[in-house]
Each structure stands twice: as C-alpha cells, then as structure tokens.
C-alpha positions in Angstrom: -33.5 177.1 110.1 -35.9 174.3 110.6 -37.1 175.7 114.0 -38.0 178.9 112.1 -40.1 176.9 109.7 -37.9 177.7 106.8 -37.7 175.0 104.1 -34.2 173.9 103.0 -33.6 173.8 99.2 -31.1 172.1 96.9 -28.5 174.7 97.7 -28.8 174.3 101.4 -28.4 170.5 101.6 -24.9 170.2 99.9 -23.5 172.6 102.5 -25.1 170.7 105.4 -23.9 167.3 103.9 -20.4 168.7 103.6 -20.5 169.8 107.3 -21.5 166.3 108.4 -18.7 164.8 106.4 -16.2 167.2 107.8 -17.3 166.4 111.4 -17.4 162.6 110.6 -20.9 162.7 112.0 -22.5 159.7 110.3 -25.7 159.8 112.4 -26.6 163.3 111.4 -25.4 162.6 107.9 -28.0 159.7 107.6 -30.6 161.9 109.2 -30.0 164.6 106.6 -30.2 162.0 103.9 -33.7 160.9 105.2 -34.8 164.6 105.2 -33.7 164.9 101.6 -35.7 161.9 100.5 -38.8 163.1 102.4 -38.6 166.6 100.8 -38.1 165.2 97.2 -34.5 166.2 96.6 -33.3 162.6 96.1 -32.7 163.0 92.4 -31.1 166.4 92.5 -27.6 166.2 90.9 -25.8 168.5 93.3 -27.4 166.9 96.4 -26.5 163.4 95.1 -23.0 164.4 94.4 -22.6 165.7 98.0 -24.1 162.6 99.4 -21.8 160.3 97.4 -18.8 162.4 98.6 -20.1 162.2 102.3 -20.6 158.4 102.2 -17.2 157.9 100.6 -15.6 159.9 103.3 -17.4 157.8 105.9 -16.1 154.7 104.2 -19.7 153.6 103.4 -18.8 152.8 99.7 -21.8 150.5 99.2 -24.2 153.3 100.0 -22.2 155.7 97.8 -22.3 153.2 94.9 -26.0 152.6 95.3 -26.7 156.3 95.2 -24.5 156.7 92.1 -26.2 153.8 90.3 -29.7 155.3 90.9 -28.9 158.8 89.7 -31.0 159.8 86.7 -28.2 162.1 85.5 -24.5 162.4 86.3 -21.8 164.9 85.6 -18.0 164.7 85.9 -18.3 165.6 89.6 -20.5 162.5 90.2 -17.8 160.3 88.7 -15.0 162.0 90.5 -16.7 161.7 93.9 -17.0 157.9 93.5 -13.5 157.4 92.0 -12.0 159.5 94.8 -14.0 157.6 97.4 -12.8 154.3 96.2 -9.2 155.5 95.9 -9.2 157.2 99.3 -10.4 153.9 100.9 -7.8 151.9 99.0 -10.3 150.1 96.9 -8.0 150.3 93.9 -9.7 147.8 91.5 -13.2 149.5 92.0 -11.6 152.9 91.4 -10.1 151.8 88.1 -13.4 150.1 87.1 -15.4 153.3 87.6 -12.7 155.3 85.7 -13.2 152.9 82.7 -17.0 153.3 82.9 -16.5 157.1 82.9 -14.4 156.9 79.7 -16.9 154.5 78.1 -19.7 156.9 79.0 -18.1 159.7 76.9 -16.9 161.8 79.7 -13.4 163.5 79.6 -11.5 163.2 82.8 -10.4 166.5 84.5 -7.6 167.2 86.9 -9.6 165.9 89.8 -10.2 162.6 88.0 -6.6 162.2 87.2 -5.4 163.0 90.7 -7.8 160.5 92.1 -7.0 157.6 89.7 -3.2 157.9 89.8 -2.8 156.4 93.4 -4.9 153.5 92.3 -2.8 152.7 89.3 0.4 153.1 91.3 -0.7 150.6 94.0 -2.0 148.2 91.4 1.4 148.4 89.5 -0.6 149.0 86.3 2.3 150.4 84.3 0.5 150.4 81.0 -2.6 152.3 82.2 -0.4 154.7 84.1 1.5 155.6 81.0 -1.8 156.1 79.1 -3.1 158.5 81.8 0.1 160.5 81.8 -0.1 160.8 78.0 -3.8 161.7 78.3 -3.0 164.6 80.6 -1.2 166.4 77.8 -3.5 165.3 75.1 -6.8 166.6 76.6 -5.2 169.7 78.1 -5.5 168.9 81.8 -3.3 171.3 83.7 -0.7 169.2 85.5 -0.8 171.1 88.8 1.4 170.3 91.8 -1.0 167.7 93.1 -1.1 165.8 89.9 2.7 166.0 89.4 3.3 164.8 93.0 0.9 161.8 92.3 2.7 161.1 89.0 6.0 161.0 90.9 4.5 158.7 93.5 3.0 156.4 90.8 6.3 156.1 88.9 8.1 155.4 92.2 5.6 152.6 92.9 6.5 151.2 89.4 10.2 151.5 90.4 10.6 153.8 87.3 12.8 156.3 89.1 14.0 157.9 85.9 10.4 158.8 84.9 9.7 160.0 88.4 12.8 162.2 88.3 11.9 163.6 84.9 8.4 164.7 86.2 10.2 166.2 89.3 12.8 168.1 87.3 10.1 169.6 85.0 8.0 170.8 88.0 8.0 174.6 88.5 6.4 174.6 91.9 7.7 171.8 94.1 6.7 171.4 97.7 7.8 169.2 100.6 5.6 166.3 99.2 7.5 166.4 95.9 10.9 166.1 97.6 9.6 163.6 100.2 8.2 161.3 97.5 11.4 161.3 95.4 13.6 160.7 98.4 11.3 157.9 99.6 11.2 156.4 96.1 15.0 156.3 95.9 15.2 154.7 99.3 12.6 152.1 98.6 14.4 150.7 95.5 17.8 150.7 97.3 19.2 153.8 95.6 20.3 155.1 99.0 23.1 157.3 97.8 20.7 159.1 95.4 18.2 159.6 98.3 21.0 161.2 100.4 22.1 163.4 97.5 18.6 164.6 96.9 18.2 165.4 100.6 21.3 167.5 100.5 19.8 169.5 97.6 16.5 169.8 99.4 17.7 171.4 102.6 19.2 174.3 100.6 15.7 175.4 99.5 13.2 173.6 101.8 12.8 172.6 105.4 12.2 168.8 105.4 9.6 167.3 107.6 10.0 164.4 109.9 8.9 161.9 107.2 11.8 163.0 105.0 14.3 162.9 107.8 13.4 159.4 108.8 13.7 158.2 105.2 17.1 159.7 104.9 18.2 158.2 108.3 17.1 154.8 106.9 19.2 155.4 103.8 22.2 156.3 106.0 21.8 153.1 107.9 21.8 151.0 104.7 24.8 152.9 103.4 26.5 152.7 106.8 27.2 156.4 106.4 27.7 157.3 110.1 29.0 160.8 109.4 26.0 161.9 107.5 23.6 160.0 109.8 25.0 162.1 112.7 24.6 165.2 110.6 20.9 164.5 110.1 20.4 163.7 113.8 22.0 167.0 114.7 19.9 168.8 112.1 16.8 167.3 113.7 17.9 168.7 117.1 18.8 172.1 115.7 15.3 172.4 114.0 13.5 171.5 117.2 12.1 168.1 116.1 10.8 166.1 119.0 12.3 162.7 119.0 9.1 160.6 118.8 9.3 156.8 119.5 9.1 156.2 115.7 11.9 158.6 114.9 14.0 157.3 117.9 13.6 153.7 116.7 14.9 154.7 113.3 17.9 156.5 114.9 18.6 153.4 117.0 18.6 151.2 113.8 20.7 153.7 111.9 23.5 154.0 114.5 23.4 150.2 115.1 23.8 149.5 111.3 26.7 151.9 111.2 28.4 150.0 114.1 28.0 152.9 116.6 26.4 150.9 119.4 27.2 153.6 122.0 25.1 156.2 120.1 22.4 153.6 119.5 22.2 152.9 123.2 22.3 156.7 123.9 19.2 157.3 121.8 17.5 154.3 123.4 18.2 155.6 126.9 16.8 159.1 126.1 13.5 157.9 124.6 10.7 159.0 126.9 8.5 156.1 125.6 9.9 152.8 124.4 7.9 150.2 122.5 8.9 146.7 121.4 10.4 148.1 118.2 12.8 150.2 120.3 14.0 147.1 122.2 14.1 144.9 119.1 16.1 147.5 117.1 18.7 147.7 119.8 18.9 143.9 120.3 19.2 143.5 116.5 22.1 146.0 116.4 24.0 144.0 119.1 23.3 140.7 117.3 24.6 142.2 114.0 27.7 143.4 115.8 28.2 139.9 117.3 28.0 141.2 120.9 26.1 138.1 122.0 26.7 138.5 125.7 25.1 142.0 125.7 22.1 140.6 123.7 21.3 138.2 126.5 21.5 141.0 129.1 19.2 143.2 127.0 16.7 140.3 126.6 16.6 139.9 130.4 16.2 143.7 130.9 13.3 143.7 128.4 11.7 140.8 130.3 11.9 143.0 133.5 10.5 146.1 131.8 6.9 147.2 131.0 7.5 146.1 127.4 7.7 142.3 127.1 9.6 140.5 124.4 7.3 139.7 121.4 7.5 137.2 118.6 10.0 139.4 116.7 12.4 139.5 119.7 12.3 135.7 120.0 12.9 135.3 116.2 16.0 137.5 116.4 17.4 135.7 119.3 16.6 132.3 117.8 18.4 133.3 114.6 21.4 134.3 116.8 21.4 130.8 118.5 21.0 129.2 115.1 24.1 130.9 113.7 26.2 130.2 116.8 24.7 126.7 117.4 23.9 127.8 120.9 21.9 124.8 122.1 21.4 125.7 125.8 20.4 129.3 125.1 18.2 128.1 122.3 16.5 125.7 124.6 15.8 128.5 127.1 14.3 130.6 124.4 12.0 127.7 123.4 10.8 127.7 127.0 10.2 131.4 126.8 8.2 131.0 123.6 6.0 128.4 125.2 5.5 130.5 128.3 4.4 133.6 126.3 2.3 131.6 123.9 4.2 132.4 120.7 4.4 128.7 119.7 1.2 129.1 117.7 3.2 131.3 115.3 4.3 129.2 112.3 7.3 131.5 111.8 8.5 131.1 115.4 7.9 127.4 115.4 10.0 127.1 112.2 12.8 129.1 113.8 12.8 126.8 116.8 13.0 123.7 114.5 15.8 125.3 112.5 17.7 126.2 115.7 17.6 122.6 116.9 18.6 121.3 113.5 21.6 123.7 113.2 22.7 122.7 116.8 22.8 119.0 115.6 19.9 117.9 117.8 17.9 115.7 115.5 15.8 114.4 118.4 14.7 117.9 119.5 14.0 119.1 115.9 12.0 115.9 115.1 10.0 116.4 118.4 9.3 120.0 117.5 8.2 119.0 114.0 5.8 116.4 115.4 4.3 118.9 117.9 3.6 121.5 115.2 -0.1 121.7 114.2 0.7 123.9 111.2 3.5 123.1 108.8 4.6 124.7 105.5 7.4 124.1 103.0 9.9 125.8 105.3 9.0 123.4 108.1 9.7 120.3 106.1 12.8 121.8 104.4 14.3 122.9 107.8 13.9 119.3 109.2 15.4 117.8 106.1 18.4 120.2 105.9 18.9 120.0 109.6 19.0 116.2 109.6 21.5 116.1 106.8 23.6 118.9 108.4 23.9 116.9 111.6 24.9 113.8 109.8 21.5 112.0 110.2 21.0 111.5 106.4 18.7 108.5 106.9 16.2 110.8 108.8 16.4 113.3 106.0 15.5 110.6 103.5 12.6 109.4 105.6 11.2 112.9 106.0 11.2 113.5 102.2 9.5 110.2 101.8 6.8 111.2 104.3 6.5 114.5 102.6 5.7 112.8 99.3 3.2 110.4 101.1 1.3 113.4 102.5 1.0 114.8 98.9 3.2 117.9 99.5 5.1 119.1 96.4 8.8 119.6 97.1 10.4 122.9 96.0 14.0 123.8 95.0 14.9 124.3 98.6 13.8 120.7 99.4 15.9 119.3 96.6 19.0 121.3 97.7 18.5 120.1 101.2 18.2 116.3 100.4 20.8 116.0 97.5 23.8 116.3 99.9 22.4 113.3 101.8 22.6 111.2 98.6 26.1 112.6 98.0 27.3 111.7 101.5 25.8 108.2 101.6 26.6 107.7 97.9 23.2 106.2 97.3 22.8 106.5 93.5 19.3 105.0 93.4 17.7 107.6 95.7 19.7 110.3 93.9 18.2 109.2 90.6 14.7 109.2 92.1 15.2 112.7 93.4 16.5 113.7 89.9 13.3 112.3 88.5 11.2 114.4 90.9 13.3 117.5 89.8 12.4 116.8 86.2 8.8 116.1 87.1 8.3 119.4 88.9 10.2 121.5 86.3 13.1 122.4 88.6 15.9 121.2 86.3 16.3 124.6 84.7 17.5 126.2 87.9 21.3 126.5 87.9 21.8 125.8 91.6 19.8 122.6 91.3 21.9 121.5 88.3 25.1 122.2 90.4 23.8 120.1 93.2 23.0 117.2 90.8 26.5 117.4 89.3 27.9 117.2 92.9 25.6 114.3 93.8 26.4 112.1 90.8 30.1 112.7 91.1 30.1 111.8 94.8 28.0 108.7 94.0 30.6 107.4 91.6 28.8 108.3 88.4 31.0 110.8 86.6 29.2 110.1 83.3 25.8 111.2 84.8 27.5 114.2 86.3 28.7 115.2 82.8 25.3 114.5 81.3 23.7 117.0 83.8 26.5 119.5 83.1 26.0 119.3 79.3 22.2 119.6 79.7 22.4 122.9 81.6 21.5 125.9 79.5 22.9 128.3 82.0 26.2 127.7 83.8 27.8 129.8 86.5 31.2 129.7 88.2 29.8 127.1 90.7 28.8 124.8 87.8 32.3 124.9 86.3 34.0 124.6 89.7 31.8 121.5 90.6 32.9 119.9 87.3 36.6 120.7 87.9 36.3 119.3 91.4 34.6 116.2 90.1 37.4 115.5 87.6 39.9 116.1 90.5 38.2 113.5 92.7 38.5 110.9 89.9 42.2 111.7 89.2 41.4 113.3 85.8 43.7 116.3 86.2 44.1 117.0 82.5 40.4 117.0 81.9 40.0 119.3 84.9 42.5 121.7 83.3 40.6 121.6 80.0 37.4 122.4 81.8 39.0 125.3 83.7 40.3 126.7 80.5 36.9 126.3 78.8 35.3 128.2 81.7 37.7 131.1 81.2 37.0 131.1 77.4 33.2 131.5 78.0 33.9 134.7 80.0 33.2 133.3 83.4 35.9 134.5 85.9 37.2 131.9 88.3 36.9 132.7 92.0 39.0 131.6 94.9 37.0 128.3 95.3 37.6 127.5 91.6 41.3 127.8 92.1 41.2 125.5 95.1 39.4 123.0 92.9 41.9 123.1 90.0 45.1 123.0 92.2 43.5 120.1 94.1 42.9 118.3 90.8 46.5 118.9 89.7 47.7 117.6 93.1 45.8 114.3 92.7 47.1 113.7 89.2 50.8 114.6 89.9 50.6 117.7 87.7 53.0 119.8 89.7 54.0 122.5 87.2 50.4 122.9 86.0 49.2 123.3 89.6 51.9 125.9 90.4 51.0 127.8 87.2 47.4 128.0 88.3 48.5 129.3 91.7 50.6 132.1 90.1 47.8 132.8 87.6 45.4 133.3 90.5 47.7 135.9 92.1 49.1 137.7 89.1 46.3 137.6 86.5 43.1 137.5 88.6 44.6 139.5 91.6 43.0 137.0 94.0 44.9 137.1 97.4 45.8 133.5 98.4 44.1 132.2 101.5 45.1 129.3 103.8 43.3 126.8 101.7 45.2 127.8 98.5 48.6 127.5 100.3 47.5 124.1 101.7 46.7 122.9 98.2 50.1 124.0 96.9 51.8 122.2 99.9 49.7 119.2 99.1 50.7 119.4 95.4 54.4 119.5 96.2 54.5 117.0 99.1 52.1 114.4 97.5 54.6 114.1 94.6 57.5 113.6 97.1 58.9 117.1 97.0 58.9 117.4 100.8 61.8 119.7 101.3 60.4 122.1 98.6 57.0 122.0 100.3 58.5 122.8 103.7 60.5 125.7 102.2 57.3 127.0 100.5 55.6 127.1 103.9 58.4 128.8 105.7 58.6 131.5 102.9 54.8 132.2 102.9 53.8 135.9 103.5 51.3 134.8 106.1 51.7 132.6 109.2 50.9 129.0 108.3 48.0 127.4 110.1 47.4 123.8 111.1 45.7 122.9 107.7 48.9 123.9 105.8 51.2 121.9 108.1 48.7 119.1 108.0 49.0 118.9 104.2 52.7 118.3 104.5 52.4 115.9 107.4 49.9 113.7 105.5 52.5 113.3 102.7 55.3 112.5 105.2 53.3 109.6 106.5 53.6 107.8 103.2 57.2 108.8 102.5 60.2 106.9 103.6 62.4 110.0 103.5 60.3 112.4 105.5 61.0 111.2 109.1 62.9 114.3 110.2 60.4 116.7 108.5 57.5 114.8 110.0 58.8 115.2 113.5 59.4 118.9 113.0 55.9 119.4 111.5 54.2 117.2 114.2 55.3 119.7 116.9 54.2 122.7 114.9 50.8 121.3 114.0 49.8 120.6 117.6 51.0 124.1 118.6 48.7 125.6 115.9 45.6 123.6 116.8 45.9 121.7 120.1 42.2 120.7 120.2 41.6 119.2 116.8 41.1 115.5 117.0 42.1 115.0 113.3 45.5 116.5 113.8 46.2 114.4 116.9 45.3 111.3 115.0 47.5 112.4 112.1 50.5 113.0 114.3 49.9 109.8 116.2 49.8 107.9 112.9 53.1 109.5 111.8 54.8 108.5 115.0 53.3 105.0 114.7 54.7 104.7 111.2 58.1 105.7 112.5 57.8 103.0 115.2 58.0 105.7 118.0 55.4 104.0 120.3 56.3 106.1 123.3 55.3 109.3 121.5 52.1 107.5 120.2 51.2 106.7 123.8 51.8 110.3 125.0 49.6 111.6 122.2 46.8 109.1 123.0 46.9 110.0 126.7 46.7 113.7 125.8 43.7 113.1 123.6 42.0 111.1 126.4 42.7 113.9 128.9 41.1 116.5 126.6 38.1 114.2 125.8 39.0 114.0 122.1 37.8 110.8 120.4 39.0 109.3 117.1 36.4 109.0 114.3 35.7 105.3 113.8 36.5 104.0 110.3 33.7 102.5 108.4 32.8 101.5 104.8 29.5 100.8 103.1 28.3 99.1 100.0 24.9 99.2 98.3 23.6 95.9 96.9 20.0 95.5 95.6 18.9 98.9 97.0 20.1 98.1 100.5 23.1 99.7 102.2 25.4 97.5 104.2 27.8 99.2 106.7 31.0 97.7 108.0 33.2 99.0 110.9 36.9 98.4 111.2 37.5 95.4 113.4 33.8 94.7 113.7 33.4 90.9 114.2 29.6 90.9 114.5 28.7 91.5 110.9 26.4 89.8 108.3 28.1 86.7 106.8 31.1 87.2 109.1 32.4 83.6 108.8 32.1 83.6 104.9 33.8 87.1 104.7 36.8 86.1 106.8 37.2 82.8 104.9 37.2 84.7 101.6 39.8 87.2 102.9 42.1 84.4 104.0 41.8 82.7 100.6 42.5 86.0 98.9 45.5 86.6 101.2 47.1 83.3 100.0 46.5 84.1 96.4 47.9 87.6 96.8 51.1 86.2 98.4 51.6 84.0 95.3 51.2 87.2 93.2 54.0 88.8 95.2 52.0 90.7 97.9 54.0 91.7 101.0 51.9 93.3 103.8 52.8 96.8 104.8 52.7 96.4 108.6 53.4 100.1 109.1 49.7 100.6 108.2 48.9 99.0 111.6 49.1 101.9 114.0 49.4 99.8 117.1 52.5 98.3 118.9 51.5 94.6 118.6 53.0 91.4 117.3 53.2 90.8 113.5 50.5 88.1 113.6 48.1 90.5 115.3 49.0 93.2 112.8 48.0 90.9 110.0 44.7 90.1 111.7 44.1 93.9 112.2 44.8 94.6 108.5 42.3 92.0 107.4 39.7 93.6 109.7 39.9 97.0 107.9 36.4 98.1 106.9 36.9 98.4 103.2 38.2 94.8 102.9 35.1 93.6 104.8 32.9 95.5 102.4 34.7 94.3 99.3 34.5 90.7 100.5 30.8 91.0 101.2 30.3 92.5 97.7 32.2 89.6 96.1 30.1 87.1 98.0 26.7 88.7 97.1 27.1 89.7 93.4 27.5 87.9 90.2 31.1 87.4 88.9 32.2 90.4 86.8 29.9 92.8 88.6 31.5 96.2 89.2 31.5 97.0 93.0 31.4 100.4 94.5 32.6 100.9 98.1 32.5 104.1 100.2 34.8 104.8 103.1 34.6 107.8 105.5 38.4 107.9 106.0 41.5 107.8 103.9 42.4 104.3 102.5 45.6 103.0 104.2 48.6 102.1 102.0 48.2 98.3 102.6 44.5 98.3 101.8 45.2 100.2 98.6 47.7 97.6 97.6 45.4 94.7 98.5 42.5 96.2 96.5 44.8 96.3 93.4 45.5 92.6 93.9 41.8 91.7 94.5 40.8 93.5 91.3 43.3 91.4 89.3 42.6 88.0 91.0 38.8 88.3 90.9 38.7 90.1 87.5 36.5 92.9 89.0 36.3 96.6 88.7 36.3 98.1 92.2 35.4 101.8 92.6 36.4 103.0 96.1 35.6 106.5 97.4 37.7 107.3 100.5 37.9 110.6 102.4 40.0 112.2 99.7 38.9 110.9 96.2 37.8 108.1 94.0 40.0 105.1 93.2 39.1 102.8 90.2 40.9 99.5 90.6 41.1 97.4 87.5 43.5 94.6 86.4 45.8 95.3 89.4 46.1 99.0 88.7 44.5 102.1 90.4 43.4 105.2 88.5 45.0 107.4 91.1 48.5 106.5 90.0 49.3 106.3 93.7 48.7 110.0 94.2 46.2 109.9 97.0 
C-alpha cells in the first residue's frame, strides 16, 4: 500500500496493529506506532485502543498505560483493553485499580469488562468485590455468556466457595469442556476428591474430557486411593488415543504409587519415552511411602547412572526416609551426595540434613552441620533443639535456645515445644519457668498444645500446683490436656483426683482416647484402686468400643500385680484374646520382684519374657534382678554372660538435685563426687540413727553375690542417697529437697528415705523412673504402691 503511494487512514491502522499483535512482531508494531505519530493519528480513539491492546499483548504494560493516560477521549473499549492487558499479564492489583477508575468515571462495565476483571478478583481472593461484580452482572443487564459463567466458576473455586461455583455451573445452559474442567479442578483443589470423581463420571456421558481434566481426576484417584477408578481413567485415556506425555505419565506414576500398586507405577515409568526428574522422584516417593526402602536405594543409584541426575527434591525425599528410619550411614552418604552436587546451598536441604543427624542421635554431626550453615531460619534452630533433646543431650538443647535469644531471634511455638521436654527430663524448674515467661511474652500461651506441654513440664518438675494453674488458665482444652492432667495426678499417687478429672473430661463432652485410658488405669494402679481401674478398662471396651492394645493389658496386669494379686494377674494374661508381649509379662515380673510370694510365678515369667524379647537390655536386667532377689546367683551369672555376649549394657543409675540454680549429678557407687567425705560421714551418722528407729536393711536390694558388709556399703552408695545427703549438707534446715532419679527406687532406699524425712524433719520429693514420692514424717505418699 505504501509502495503504491497510498496514504493509510484511521481505519487501516487498527487492522495492521492487530496483525502485528497476532504475529507477536514487536519491532513492526513499534514501527507502525511511529508512522501513526508522524501521520497525526496519535489521538485517534480507535487507533489508540488498538495500540493499547497490542502493547498489552506484548506485555509492554508501561507503554499501554502511558498511551491510555494521554488519550484525549476514551470509550469502554479503551478501559477494557487496559484491564484485559493487566489481567492477562497477571497484574491483578493494577487491573482492579483501572476497573475502579472506570466505575468512578461514570462508565458501565460490559461483558468484556466483567470477563477481564473476574480472574483478577479470583487470584486476589477479593471475595467481597467478587460478589459485588456477580450482583452487578444481573443489575446492569450484562448477558452472562459462557465465558463469563466459566470465569465466575473459576473465581468461586479460587475463593473455595464450591457451593456458589456449583450453583453457577448448574444454572448454565451451554456448558463446555472449560466449565466441567474448572469445576472438577475446583473440587480437587479443596480436597473434595470424591465430588471431583463423581462430576467426571457425569461429564463423560455428555462430553469428551481433555487431558487437563483427566490428569485432575487421576490426582483425585490417587488421593482417594481409588485404584479401580484410576485404572478405568487410564484405560479411558488409551481408548481415546491420548498420548502419554511426560506430565500425564508422572501423574499416573503418582496415582498408582499412592494406591499401593507399585507394579503398575513402575510399568508406566518404564513405558515413558521421555523421563524427567519428576518421573524419577514420583516413583521413588511411591516406594518410600510403601516402605520399600531397599528398592529406593536401587532406584537412586539407577537415577545417578541415567541422563537425569538426582535433584534437590530427590535428596529431600531420601533424607526424610533416613530421618524416619534413623538410617545414619545412608544419611551420611546422602550428605556427601548433596555436597558433591552443590545442593548444600539450599536452606531446605541443609535443614533436612540437620534433622536427619538429629533424629539419628548424632548431636556432634547435627551441631557441625548447624555451624557450617551460612543461612539459618526458625526450622534450623528448632531442628537442632528438638534433635538434641530427642537424643538425650538436653544440655545442648538449652544452650542452643540461649544462643538463639542472644542472637535476637524470636522463638515460635515449635521452639517451645522442642525445649520444654528438656526441662521435663532434667526436672529443672527454673529454666522451665523462664521458658514459660517467654511463652507469655510472645503471646503463645493461648495455644492448646503449648499449654499441654507446660502442664507436662511442671508435673515432671515436681510442681503439681503450677501444672494445675496452667490447666485452669487454658480457655481451650482438648483430650491431650485432660490426659496430661490425669497422668500428672497418677504420677503423684493422686488416683482419686485422677478419676474425678477423667469424669469431668467426659462431662464436658470430650471423648477419651486410648491414651487417656492408659493414663487413668496407670493412675489407679499407683494408688491401689483396683476395682476402679478394672471398671475403666471395661468402660473403654464396652462403652467407647476402643479395642485394648498391649499397653492397656500391661496397665491392668500392673494394676493387679502391684496390689499383690499375682495369681489373678497371671490368669488375666493367659486369658487375653491376644498373645502377650514382653511389656505385659514385664509388668507382672516387676511386681514379683517386690513380693515374697511370687517366686514360682517370677521364674515362669522370666523364661517367657526373654523368649518374647531376647534383645531388650531392660528385660534382661529385670530378670537378673528377680533371680538375684531369689538368691539364684548361678542364673544371674548366666544372664549377665548372655548380655555381655550380645553387647547389651545396663543403664547406669544416677540421681540429680538442683541447688541455687546449679544441677549436681550423682552416680551409683561413684566415690569421686563433690564433698564425698562429708556425704559419707552424714550417711553413716544417719544409718546409726535409723537403726535406733528400728531400721533393718533389705539386703535383697543388693543385686550382687557379696558379703553382708559389702552389701551395706553398696546400699549406702546408691545415687539417690548421695543426692539426699548432699542436699541436706547444702541447704538450710527445713528446706524441702527435690531429687530426680533415672531408674526405679529400690526397696531399701525407699525405706531409708522415709526414715531420713522423719529424723531430719524434711520433706523429700523424689521422682524415680515410675512416679513421684513425697516423703514426710516417715511416710511416703505412694502408700508403697510403686
């Protein structure tokens, strides 16, 4: 046209501009724009509208906006072009801003305006404005055509208002694939997978779904673990001639894996013409979820040898596997692979490595990983703290949280939940109170799980009153809250209070779970409430239809045998509907140890318990102690030799006491302790005073075949006695002492502590491996049920 010398006019340019936009030819588009300006059409309404549309389609939104702002006059098309441009380029805020300017300028939106603004409102989750627009459609007479209805459905799905979306869908007279796809996808995104599948079944009667619909339905089948329908969809895809692209194949691999059909998952993987990292990761994840860990390692090696190398996602999945299984060696190898491939710069991967070492109990490696990390977030700190506490290194956990405060980082609820068990384990009330103060400072005290952890911490630290205060201050209580209180009462021998709390929980409408029943039967056991405990057991079965598990049976056995009903306890075990495990026999054997009439039962049970669990150190020690109590030293020797042969080691008994914010630890038989001479002098003095009060040593508590004099020396060296003596020497007369022990208090130490409380006129609160004992005026709160 130009070569013929013909002059373009304002009707020519819009067509040329649209052609440039359609061809994505930005250079010619700009050249045409220059020609327009040279020829004086820069202010023409139709030409400007076409230019705004062209620049919007190119993504040059600044140029489009500049043109719009300079227009001497605008019509609805001008506004629509700009709104559509912003919306198409996902500039949602700007699209809504221009829409509001349009309304303020007195223009009424048309169907094109509405169809352009609805995606912006959906993606901005602007529910209020979305509802206004929907109402406006009917008010101003905009024809809700198929495009608008589809976008309304999409908007409501983004708002997760599926009922509103379905109402629009049901009222549509001319649905298309987009309508069905959007609804199916919407159901799937909010987790209504069964609705998505049902809608798909309706769809295929009338329409042929496209690949997008099919993949959404396959995802729903995977989540629902509906293998049968998943296979139907797969066969449908084949029958309709859909090519299995890598994307569709990956979704099929995931669907089959989630449904537990690893053979079909592997079959799809093998048939894929092109595999990407998602293909490998989907298959590996399937095998991890099915706990086929050996196959996972093989797949990882195969992936390493293929064209597609493991990525950060691959390593994260395998690290999570090692974390769950506490696979230290494999985790270490993965760490090397991460370093080799350069993924250690990823904070997520580094956190996963730290968490893996922590779960494997390697505080040294987790601390080293922490120190080498250049970037850290709350997850990093929390992983190190929880890992340290989990592996028993509570002191490191406390040091880390102190460092966290020093560096000005604000702890979150996960931090508090990670560190509170350390205070519980060490029974360090001062640090526990400090953490409680931080919880209040940062406003975390309203969270139920934080309150539950605080109740647990205070009860374990010997402060039942503080535990009750936290319980009463909680506005919201769940079954864990009540169970923690019941358990706390049980630890302090307050069985009747535990029963009242349990009854109160039921009256509030909270249903007790299996753990709540373990707590209440345990509480009855430690208070000698046999009938009440049995009633709770039957209530659990008959009223709440909770099937008893090993721990419930063990609690009932403990309840009966602790009160001296050994024959009844053994009969209960033999009549159980399930095969008793070592924990159940162990509950009976523990009671036999302190009974004078259970020698025959104890020998029978000792054989059974080692058959059930031949590699458990605790049970070997228990059996050894029973034989020692019966004076069968030959059997004791055999058991100890067997333990040595299997590499099993006895946990060393230790006790600790906190005085003036410092914790002092004492080991059984440890001669190299602070104030050793003074401690032993005091213990000898107390021994003489106790004899005058009628004390006779229980030499059966010495589990070694030695002379009587040696037995007396060994009894005096028990860790709790050393801790009590140290406390008496270093506190003012009348001061209440609190001693913690990692193992069960022996019978003789229990008797001795009664005498000491009377002679020294002191309250002695002792927490052993089972419960709390409050010794006062020669009496123990446990009533000898421990």
